[in-house]
C-alpha positions in Angstrom: -23.1 45.5 -51.8 -21.0 42.7 -53.2 -18.3 42.7 -55.9 -17.9 45.8 -58.1 -16.3 44.6 -61.3 -15.2 48.3 -62.4 -12.9 49.2 -59.5 -12.3 45.5 -58.4 -12.8 46.2 -54.8 -15.5 45.2 -52.5 -18.1 47.5 -51.4 -17.9 46.4 -47.8 -15.1 47.2 -45.4 -12.5 44.5 -44.6 -13.0 42.3 -41.8 -11.6 43.9 -38.4 -9.2 41.3 -36.9 -8.4 41.1 -33.1 -5.0 39.6 -32.2 -4.6 38.2 -28.8 -0.8 38.7 -28.1 -0.4 36.8 -24.9 -2.8 35.1 -22.3 -1.6 36.5 -18.9 -2.6 34.4 -15.8 -2.3 35.4 -12.3 0.1 33.2 -10.3 -1.2 31.2 -7.7 0.9 32.7 -5.0 -0.8 36.0 -5.7 -4.4 34.3 -4.9 -5.2 35.1 -1.3 -7.9 32.5 -1.0 -5.6 29.7 -2.6 -2.9 30.8 -0.1 -5.4 30.7 3.2 -6.5 27.2 1.8 -3.1 25.7 1.6 -1.2 27.5 4.5 -4.0 27.8 7.1 -6.3 25.1 6.3 -4.3 22.2 5.1 -1.1 23.4 7.1 1.3 23.0 4.2 4.6 24.6 4.7 5.9 27.4 2.3 8.3 24.8 0.7 5.4 22.6 0.1 3.2 25.2 -1.4 5.9 26.3 -3.7 6.5 22.9 -5.0 2.9 22.4 -5.9 2.7 25.7 -7.7 6.1 25.6 -9.4 7.3 28.7 -7.7 10.0 29.7 -5.1 9.5 29.4 -1.3 10.3 33.1 -1.0 7.9 34.2 -3.5 5.1 32.2 -1.4 6.4 33.8 2.0 6.3 37.3 0.5 2.7 36.7 -0.7 1.8 35.3 2.6 3.3 38.6 4.2 1.4 40.7 1.6 -1.8 39.2 2.5 -1.4 39.6 6.1 -1.3 35.8 6.9 0.8 35.2 9.8 3.9 33.1 9.1 4.0 30.0 11.5 7.1 29.5 13.8 9.3 26.7 13.1 8.2 24.9 16.3 11.6 24.8 17.9 13.7 25.1 14.9 13.8 23.6 11.6 11.4 20.9 10.6 14.1 18.2 10.3 17.8 18.1 11.6 20.4 17.7 8.8 19.4 14.0 9.4 17.1 11.8 11.3 18.8 10.0 14.1 19.3 6.3 13.9 16.3 4.8 15.1 13.6 7.6 13.9 11.7 7.8 10.6 9.3 10.3 9.0 5.7 9.2 8.9 2.9 11.6 8.2 5.0 14.7 8.6 6.0 13.5 12.2 9.1 11.9 13.5 8.3 8.3 14.8 10.2 5.4 16.1 11.5 3.1 13.5 11.1 -0.4 15.1 13.9 -2.2 13.1 16.4 0.3 13.8 15.5 0.4 17.6 16.2 -3.3 17.7 19.5 -2.8 16.1 20.3 -0.2 18.7 19.3 -2.6 21.4 21.7 -5.2 19.9 24.5 -2.7 19.8 23.9 -1.9 23.4 24.0 -5.5 24.5 27.1 -6.1 22.4 28.7 -3.1 24.2 27.7 -4.5 27.6 29.6 -7.6 26.7 32.8 -5.4 26.3 32.8 -5.3 22.4 34.7 -2.4 21.2 33.0 0.0 18.6 35.2 -1.6 15.9 33.9 -5.0 16.6 30.4 -4.0 16.9 30.8 -2.5 13.4 32.4 -5.5 12.1 29.7 -7.8 13.5 26.9 -5.5 11.8 28.7 -5.4 8.5 29.1 -9.3 8.4 25.5 -9.6 9.3 24.5 -7.1 6.5 22.6 -4.9 8.7 21.7 -1.6 6.5 23.2 1.8 7.8 20.6 4.7 8.2 20.9 5.6 4.3 21.1 1.8 3.2 24.5 2.5 1.5 27.9 2.1 2.9 29.3 0.2 5.8 29.2 0.4 9.5 32.2 2.2 11.1 33.2 2.5 14.9 32.6 6.2 14.9 29.0 5.4 13.4 28.4 2.9 16.1 29.8 5.2 18.9 27.4 8.2 17.6 24.3 5.9 17.5 24.7 4.8 21.1 25.7 8.5 22.2 22.6 9.8 20.4 20.2 6.9 21.9 21.5 7.5 25.4 20.9 11.3 25.0 17.7 10.7 23.4 16.4 8.6 26.1 17.3 11.2 28.5 15.8 14.2 26.5 12.5 12.2 25.6 11.9 10.5 29.0 8.5 12.3 29.4 7.3 11.9 25.9 8.2 9.0 23.7 8.2 9.0 19.9 4.9 7.5 18.4 5.4 3.8 16.9 5.4 3.8 13.2 2.4 1.4 13.4 0.4 4.0 15.1 0.7 6.4 12.3 -0.7 4.1 9.5 
């Protein structure tokens, strides 16, 4: 064993090298326990799970079906409308009353009862620098009219069950 100077080759074989060409990890949406924990116990949506694991919502939904995990219905449609109504806010994944906006709606109604036009109410709100729902832009007559129409419709629709106050959620 060792070095043989006559043939200049060692007496022992060369070491065997093992090369790891790649490390493959199973994506989390293929882990049934993970999906059950997030979807059934923590009650996250497919989009929220997908965001956490850097995947697509459809990949998560497909995996849920593959493991026989029942997909929840949307409880009356989508989680959100295209936008929240003026006077509403999101807190803890629920729509709640936005107190400051509700006070602004009451001011709009009071001005309307005093025979102010929608244009005049918009001018008053702009002069008082009352923020719109997005906090950008200015008040327009059509926006005032829509807020007042939505609040009248909402009060009729929600007569039996008012939205929780923002303070109740914190």
